[in-house]
C-alpha positions as CSV (number, residue, x, y, z in Angstrom):
1,M,0.0,0.0,0.0
2,Q,1.7,3.2,-1.2
3,T,1.6,6.0,1.4
4,K,3.7,8.8,-0.1
5,I,3.2,9.7,-3.8
6,L,6.1,11.8,-4.9
7,L,6.9,13.8,-8.1
8,P,10.5,14.3,-9.1
9,E,11.6,18.0,-9.2
10,A,11.8,17.8,-13.0
11,Q,8.0,17.3,-13.1
12,M,7.1,20.4,-11.0
13,P,4.7,22.5,-13.0
14,T,6.2,25.1,-15.3
15,H,3.0,27.2,-15.5
16,W,0.3,28.4,-13.2
17,Y,-3.3,27.7,-14.1
18,N,-5.7,30.7,-14.4
19,V,-9.3,29.7,-13.6
20,V,-10.7,32.8,-15.3
21,A,-10.1,31.0,-18.7
22,D,-12.7,28.4,-17.7
23,M,-15.3,30.5,-15.9
24,P,-18.6,30.7,-17.7
25,T,-18.9,34.4,-17.1
26,P,-15.9,36.8,-16.6
27,P,-15.0,38.2,-13.2
28,D,-16.7,41.4,-12.2
29,P,-14.4,44.5,-12.3
30,Y,-12.9,46.2,-9.3
31,L,-14.6,49.6,-8.7
32,G,-13.5,52.9,-7.4
33,P,-15.3,55.1,-4.9
34,D,-17.3,56.6,-7.8
35,G,-18.6,53.1,-8.8
36,R,-16.7,53.0,-12.0
37,P,-14.2,50.2,-12.9
38,V,-10.7,50.8,-11.7
39,P,-8.2,50.8,-14.6
40,P,-5.3,48.3,-14.0
41,E,-2.7,51.1,-13.9
42,A,-4.5,52.6,-10.8
43,M,-3.0,49.7,-8.8
44,A,0.6,50.6,-9.8
45,A,1.0,52.6,-6.6
46,I,1.3,49.4,-4.6
47,F,1.9,46.5,-7.1
48,P,4.4,46.0,-9.9
49,M,2.9,45.9,-13.4
50,S,3.8,42.3,-13.9
51,L,1.5,41.3,-11.0
52,I,-1.2,43.7,-12.2
53,E,-1.1,42.0,-15.6
54,Q,-1.6,38.6,-13.9
55,E,-4.4,40.1,-11.8
56,V,-6.5,41.0,-14.9
57,S,-5.3,38.1,-17.2
58,A,-7.7,35.7,-18.8
59,E,-4.9,33.5,-20.3
60,R,-5.3,29.9,-19.2
61,W,-1.6,29.3,-18.5
62,V,0.9,31.8,-17.0
63,A,4.6,30.8,-17.1
64,I,6.5,30.4,-13.8
65,P,9.8,32.2,-14.1
66,E,12.8,29.9,-13.7
67,E,14.2,31.9,-10.8
68,V,10.8,31.4,-9.0
69,R,10.8,27.7,-9.8
70,E,14.4,27.4,-8.4
71,A,13.2,28.9,-5.1
72,L,10.1,26.6,-5.0
73,R,12.4,23.6,-5.4
74,L,13.4,24.0,-1.8
75,W,10.1,22.1,-0.9
76,R,8.3,21.5,-4.2
77,P,6.8,19.2,-5.4
78,S,5.2,18.6,-2.1
79,P,4.2,15.0,-1.3
80,L,0.7,13.6,-1.7
81,Y,-0.2,11.2,1.1
82,R,-2.8,8.4,1.2
83,A,-4.2,8.5,4.7
84,H,-4.4,4.8,5.3
85,R,-4.4,5.1,9.1
86,L,-7.1,7.7,9.1
87,E,-9.2,5.6,6.9
88,A,-8.8,2.7,9.3
89,A,-9.6,4.9,12.3
90,L,-12.8,5.9,10.6
91,N,-13.6,2.4,9.4
92,T,-14.6,3.9,6.1
93,P,-14.6,2.5,2.5
94,A,-13.5,6.0,1.3
95,K,-10.0,6.6,0.1
96,I,-8.5,9.7,1.7
97,Y,-5.6,11.7,0.2
98,Y,-4.0,14.9,1.4
99,K,-1.5,17.3,-0.1
100,N,1.1,18.1,2.5
101,E,1.9,21.8,2.2
102,A,3.4,21.8,5.7
103,V,6.8,20.8,4.2
104,S,7.6,24.4,3.2
105,P,10.2,26.3,5.3
106,A,7.4,28.4,6.8
107,G,5.3,25.3,7.4
108,S,2.3,26.3,5.2
109,H,1.2,26.8,1.6
110,K,1.8,30.6,1.8
111,P,5.4,30.7,0.4
112,N,4.1,29.5,-3.0
113,T,2.9,33.0,-3.7
114,A,5.4,34.8,-1.4
115,V,8.4,33.9,-3.4
116,A,6.6,34.8,-6.7
117,Q,5.5,38.2,-5.4
118,A,8.9,39.0,-4.0
119,W,10.7,38.0,-7.2
120,F,8.3,40.1,-9.4
121,N,8.8,43.1,-7.1
122,K,12.6,42.7,-7.1
123,Q,12.5,42.7,-10.9
124,A,10.6,46.0,-10.8
125,G,13.2,47.6,-8.7
126,I,11.3,47.6,-5.4
127,K,13.3,47.6,-2.2
128,R,10.7,47.1,0.5
129,L,7.4,45.2,1.0
130,T,4.7,45.8,3.5
131,T,2.0,43.3,4.4
132,E,-0.5,42.2,7.0
133,T,-0.8,38.8,8.7
134,G,-3.4,37.2,11.0
135,A,-2.3,33.9,12.4
136,G,1.2,34.5,11.1
137,Q,1.7,32.0,8.2
138,W,1.7,34.7,5.6
139,G,3.9,37.1,7.5
140,C,6.5,34.3,8.0
141,S,6.3,33.4,4.3
142,L,6.9,36.9,3.0
143,A,9.7,37.3,5.5
144,L,11.3,34.2,4.1
145,A,10.8,35.4,0.5
146,G,12.2,38.8,1.3
147,Q,15.3,37.2,2.7
148,M,15.6,35.0,-0.4
149,F,15.5,38.0,-2.8
150,G,17.1,40.7,-0.7
151,L,13.9,42.8,0.1
152,E,13.1,44.5,3.4
153,V,9.8,43.3,4.8
154,R,7.5,45.1,7.3
155,V,4.6,43.1,8.7
156,Y,1.5,44.5,10.5
157,M,0.2,41.5,12.6
158,V,-3.3,41.4,13.9
159,K,-2.8,42.3,17.6
160,V,-4.7,39.4,19.1
161,S,-2.5,37.0,17.1
162,Y,0.6,39.0,17.8
163,E,-0.1,38.4,21.5
164,Q,-1.2,34.8,21.2
165,K,1.5,33.6,18.8
166,P,4.9,35.1,19.9
167,Y,6.9,32.5,18.1
168,R,5.4,33.3,14.7
169,R,6.7,36.9,15.3
170,S,10.1,35.5,16.3
171,L,10.2,33.4,13.1
172,M,9.5,36.5,11.0
173,Q,12.2,38.4,12.8
174,T,14.6,35.5,12.4
175,W,14.1,35.9,8.6
176,G,14.7,39.7,8.9
177,A,11.3,41.2,9.0
178,E,10.0,44.0,11.2
179,V,6.7,43.0,13.0
180,F,4.2,45.4,14.7
181,P,0.9,44.7,16.4
182,S,-1.9,46.2,14.4
183,P,-3.6,48.6,14.9
184,T,-0.5,50.9,15.4
185,E,0.1,54.6,15.9
186,M,2.4,54.4,12.8
187,T,-0.3,55.0,10.2
188,G,-3.4,57.2,9.8
189,A,-5.6,54.1,9.5
190,G,-4.2,52.7,12.8
191,R,-4.6,56.0,14.6
192,Q,-8.2,56.3,13.4
193,I,-9.1,52.8,14.7
194,L,-7.3,53.4,18.0
195,A,-9.1,56.7,18.5
196,A,-12.4,55.0,18.3
197,H,-11.4,51.7,20.0
198,A,-8.3,52.1,22.1
199,D,-8.4,48.4,23.1
200,S,-9.1,47.1,19.5
201,P,-7.9,43.5,19.1
202,G,-7.2,44.2,15.4
203,S,-8.5,42.5,12.3
204,L,-7.0,41.6,8.9
205,G,-9.0,44.5,7.4
206,I,-7.3,47.0,9.7
207,A,-3.8,45.5,9.2
208,I,-4.4,45.6,5.4
209,S,-5.3,49.3,5.7
210,E,-2.0,50.0,7.5
211,A,0.1,48.1,5.1
212,V,-1.5,49.6,2.0
213,E,-1.3,53.1,3.4
214,E,2.5,52.8,4.0
215,A,3.1,51.2,0.6
216,A,1.2,53.9,-1.2
217,G,3.2,56.6,0.5
218,R,6.7,55.3,-0.5
219,E,8.1,54.9,-4.0
220,D,10.6,52.2,-2.9
221,T,7.8,50.2,-1.2
222,N,5.1,47.9,-2.6
223,Y,2.4,45.9,-0.9
224,A,2.1,42.1,-0.9
225,L,-1.1,40.2,-0.1
226,G,-1.3,36.6,1.1
227,S,-4.8,35.7,-0.3
228,V,-7.9,37.1,-1.9
229,L,-6.5,38.7,-5.1
230,N,-6.5,36.8,-8.4
231,H,-2.7,36.7,-8.9
232,V,-2.3,35.2,-5.4
233,L,-4.7,32.4,-6.1
234,L,-3.0,31.9,-9.5
235,H,0.4,31.3,-7.8
236,Q,-1.2,28.7,-5.5
237,T,-2.6,26.6,-8.3
238,I,0.7,24.7,-8.4
239,I,-0.8,22.7,-5.4
240,G,-3.7,21.3,-7.4
241,E,-1.6,20.8,-10.6
242,E,0.8,18.6,-8.7
243,A,-2.0,16.8,-6.9
244,K,-3.6,15.9,-10.3
245,K,-0.2,14.5,-11.5
246,Q,0.3,12.5,-8.3
247,L,-3.2,11.0,-8.3
248,A,-2.7,10.0,-12.0
249,L,0.4,8.1,-10.9
250,V,-1.8,5.8,-8.8
251,G,-4.7,5.8,-11.2
252,D,-7.0,7.7,-9.0
253,Y,-9.2,10.9,-9.1
254,P,-11.2,12.6,-6.4
255,D,-14.9,12.7,-6.1
256,M,-14.6,15.6,-3.7
257,V,-11.9,18.1,-3.0
258,F,-11.9,20.0,0.4
259,A,-9.8,23.0,1.5
260,P,-10.0,25.6,4.3
261,C,-11.3,28.9,3.1
262,G,-10.5,32.3,4.6
263,G,-9.6,34.7,1.8
264,G,-9.5,31.9,-0.8
265,S,-5.9,31.1,-1.7
266,N,-5.9,27.8,0.2
267,F,-9.0,26.6,-1.5
268,G,-8.2,28.1,-4.9
269,G,-4.8,26.6,-4.8
270,I,-5.9,23.0,-4.7
271,A,-9.4,23.2,-6.2
272,F,-9.0,25.5,-9.2
273,P,-7.0,23.0,-11.3
274,F,-9.8,20.5,-10.7
275,F,-12.3,23.1,-11.8
276,A,-10.7,23.0,-15.2
277,D,-11.8,19.3,-15.4
278,K,-15.3,20.2,-14.0
279,A,-15.7,22.9,-16.6
280,A,-14.9,20.2,-19.2
281,G,-17.6,17.9,-17.9
282,K,-15.8,15.9,-15.2
283,Q,-17.9,15.1,-12.1
284,V,-16.0,16.5,-9.1
285,R,-17.3,18.4,-6.1
286,L,-15.2,21.3,-4.8
287,V,-15.9,22.3,-1.2
288,A,-14.7,25.4,0.6
289,V,-14.7,25.0,4.4
290,E,-14.9,27.9,6.7
291,P,-15.3,28.5,10.5
292,S,-18.8,29.1,11.8
293,S,-17.3,32.0,13.8
294,C,-16.4,33.8,10.5
295,P,-19.0,32.4,8.0
296,T,-18.2,34.6,5.0
297,L,-19.5,32.4,2.2
298,T,-22.3,30.6,4.1
299,R,-23.8,33.7,5.9
300,G,-22.3,36.7,4.2
301,V,-23.8,38.7,1.4
302,Y,-22.7,38.9,-2.2
303,A,-22.0,42.6,-2.7
304,Y,-19.3,45.1,-3.5
305,D,-17.2,45.9,-0.5
306,W,-13.8,47.2,0.4
307,G,-11.0,44.7,1.0
308,D,-9.8,46.7,4.1
309,A,-11.3,48.4,7.1
310,V,-11.1,52.0,6.1
311,G,-11.7,52.0,2.3
312,L,-8.2,52.3,0.8
313,T,-8.6,49.3,-1.5
314,P,-10.9,49.2,-4.6
315,L,-14.4,47.7,-4.2
316,M,-14.5,44.0,-4.9
317,H,-17.6,41.9,-5.7
318,M,-17.4,39.2,-3.1
319,Y,-19.1,37.5,-0.3
320,T,-18.6,39.7,2.8
321,L,-19.5,40.1,6.4
322,G,-18.8,43.8,6.1
323,H,-15.4,45.5,5.9
324,D,-15.6,46.6,9.6
325,F,-16.5,43.0,10.7
326,M,-14.6,42.3,13.9
327,P,-13.8,38.5,14.3
328,P,-14.1,37.0,17.7
329,G,-10.8,36.9,19.7
330,I,-11.4,33.3,20.7
331,H,-10.7,32.2,17.1
332,A,-7.2,33.2,16.3
333,G,-6.3,30.3,14.0
334,G,-6.6,32.2,10.7
335,L,-9.6,32.1,8.3
336,R,-10.9,35.3,9.9
337,Y,-11.0,37.7,6.9
338,H,-14.3,39.6,6.4
339,G,-14.5,38.8,2.7
340,D,-13.6,36.2,0.1
341,S,-11.7,36.1,-3.1
342,A,-13.8,37.6,-6.0
343,L,-13.1,34.5,-8.1
344,V,-14.1,32.1,-5.3
345,S,-17.2,34.2,-4.6
346,K,-18.3,34.3,-8.2
347,L,-18.0,30.5,-8.6
348,Y,-19.9,30.0,-5.4
349,N,-22.6,32.5,-6.4
350,E,-23.1,30.6,-9.7
351,G,-23.4,27.2,-7.9
352,L,-20.1,25.8,-9.4
353,I,-18.4,25.2,-6.0
354,E,-19.8,24.4,-2.6
355,A,-19.2,25.9,0.9
356,M,-19.8,24.7,4.4
357,A,-19.1,26.1,7.9
358,V,-17.8,23.9,10.8
359,P,-17.7,24.8,14.5
360,Q,-14.5,25.2,16.4
361,L,-14.7,22.1,18.6
362,E,-15.3,19.8,15.7
363,T,-12.3,21.2,13.9
364,F,-9.9,20.5,16.8
365,E,-11.5,17.1,17.4
366,A,-10.7,16.3,13.7
367,G,-7.2,17.7,14.1
368,V,-6.4,15.5,17.1
369,L,-7.8,12.5,15.3
370,F,-5.6,13.2,12.3
371,A,-2.6,13.7,14.5
372,R,-3.2,10.5,16.3
373,S,-3.7,8.6,13.0
374,E,-1.3,10.2,10.6
375,G,1.3,11.6,13.0
376,I,1.2,15.2,11.7
377,L,-0.2,18.0,13.9
378,P,-2.3,20.1,11.6
379,A,-2.7,23.9,11.6
380,P,-6.1,25.0,13.0
381,E,-6.9,26.2,9.5
382,S,-6.2,22.8,8.0
383,C,-8.4,21.2,10.7
384,H,-11.4,22.7,9.0
385,A,-10.8,20.7,5.8
386,I,-10.0,17.6,7.9
387,A,-13.3,18.0,9.7
388,A,-15.3,18.2,6.5
389,T,-13.4,15.2,5.1
390,V,-14.1,13.2,8.2
391,R,-17.8,14.0,7.9
392,E,-17.9,12.7,4.4
393,A,-15.8,9.6,5.2
394,Q,-18.2,8.8,8.0
395,E,-21.1,9.2,5.6
396,C,-19.3,6.8,3.3
397,A,-19.0,4.3,6.2
398,R,-22.8,4.6,6.7
399,T,-23.7,4.2,3.0
400,G,-20.9,1.9,1.9
401,E,-20.0,4.2,-1.0
402,P,-16.3,4.1,-1.7
403,K,-15.6,7.8,-2.6
404,T,-12.2,9.2,-3.2
405,L,-11.6,12.3,-1.0
406,L,-8.8,14.8,-1.3
407,F,-8.0,17.7,1.0
408,N,-5.3,20.4,1.4
409,L,-3.2,20.0,4.5
410,S,-2.2,23.6,4.2
411,G,0.2,23.7,7.2
412,H,1.4,22.2,10.4
413,G,0.3,23.3,13.9
414,H,3.6,23.5,15.7
415,F,3.2,27.2,16.4
416,D,-0.4,26.7,17.4
417,M,0.0,24.7,20.6
418,T,-1.6,27.4,22.7
419,S,-4.9,26.6,20.9
420,Y,-4.4,22.9,21.2
421,D,-3.6,23.3,24.9
422,R,-6.9,25.2,25.4
423,Y,-8.8,22.5,23.4
424,L,-7.2,19.6,25.4
425,S,-7.9,21.3,28.7
426,G,-11.6,22.0,27.7
427,E,-11.3,25.7,27.6
428,L,-12.4,26.2,23.9
429,E,-16.0,26.5,23.1
430,N,-18.1,26.8,19.9
431,F,-19.0,30.2,18.7
432,E,-21.7,31.0,16.2
433,Y,-21.2,34.6,15.1
434,P,-24.4,36.4,16.1
435,E,-26.8,37.2,13.3
436,A,-27.4,40.7,14.8
437,A,-23.7,41.4,14.7
438,I,-23.5,40.4,11.0
439,K,-26.6,42.5,10.2
440,E,-25.0,45.5,11.9
441,S,-21.7,45.1,10.0
442,L,-23.6,44.8,6.7
443,Q,-25.3,48.1,7.3
444,H,-22.1,49.8,6.5
445,L,-21.5,48.4,3.0
446,P,-20.5,51.0,0.5
447,K,-23.3,52.3,-1.8
448,V,-22.5,51.4,-5.4
449,G,-24.1,52.9,-8.5
């Protein structure tokens, strides 16, 4: 029984897959405050033209520069595992596979786009990058990429995570990045938030505002984003492309693909290459899994909204809980962004992908089961996909249907032991975000048109 399915480095994909080429209707444009489409060059204040071109491209395949592929070879191709022990623990006829993105230096899938963004910015003559980070995987990944390509990196880290995850901060600093708890007094956006809420725990929307503001104000500095935007999801599709090749090596193909979904890069990375098959008529279900404490797809509205808290970004047509949504402090494991990728949102709105929300305790229960079965301690984000996969495998045990299930193990949980400690000691609880709080946040959506 084969456990690890490996690709040689020579078979690492040479191109990223652009899902836009196979979408039945084109993505909706980004809008300015006046409700008119934002021209691509308007984004040049914070992004290099090469990434802007990827952002608006409809080409099916985008070449991965050789220098980027050379950096990716440190951990790619990542292994695909057959979860024999988990299958046995669940006594299921289902076959379970997982793509192990925890093998990257930062311990998650995020470096796949970090090294690409850093390289394209380096080619454009940029010296510094600013960014935000929540649980810390993205900040660590950009710090790593900045070190690889000689760029300074400044990270605005959501304050509640900054305090709960000191070792993520230490890892960023080890790779040379500056890290500050957001909101800060260093930016107008931060000062505005602190004036209204002196004890603000922070949010990704706030941290994005701070990072974007700084990047827009310095010619030597650009902004890098870890999820949501089209070019970020594009870079992550190397995950699904490799998975398809690896499954072909063992003559298998998934009935269902699961991935955690916060901003969308985790899900898009593994699911979009399979959407190409779905668009061509293949029967495959693609399921985005989010926390019930931040239920963007399952309880948000499909509307134009800002990507940040104070309205510095263009308006994006996405599922949103409102740009001033404040996620609960009890859930600091990522997947806490107020909106979702415009591409993921459009596919979900058109019924081409699925979404489900799972409660916190179920995710940690699934993570512990996975760790005790497969030996890998999963990141809390990854636990969402594991929980959904376990549900489906248990249903297969009930019906006897031998489905093939694939999920993205997007990272390890070695820096998340505080959360596991709280789960194991019974301190964690389920949290359904109150409907009244969602309705209040949605009252502040921008008026378009």
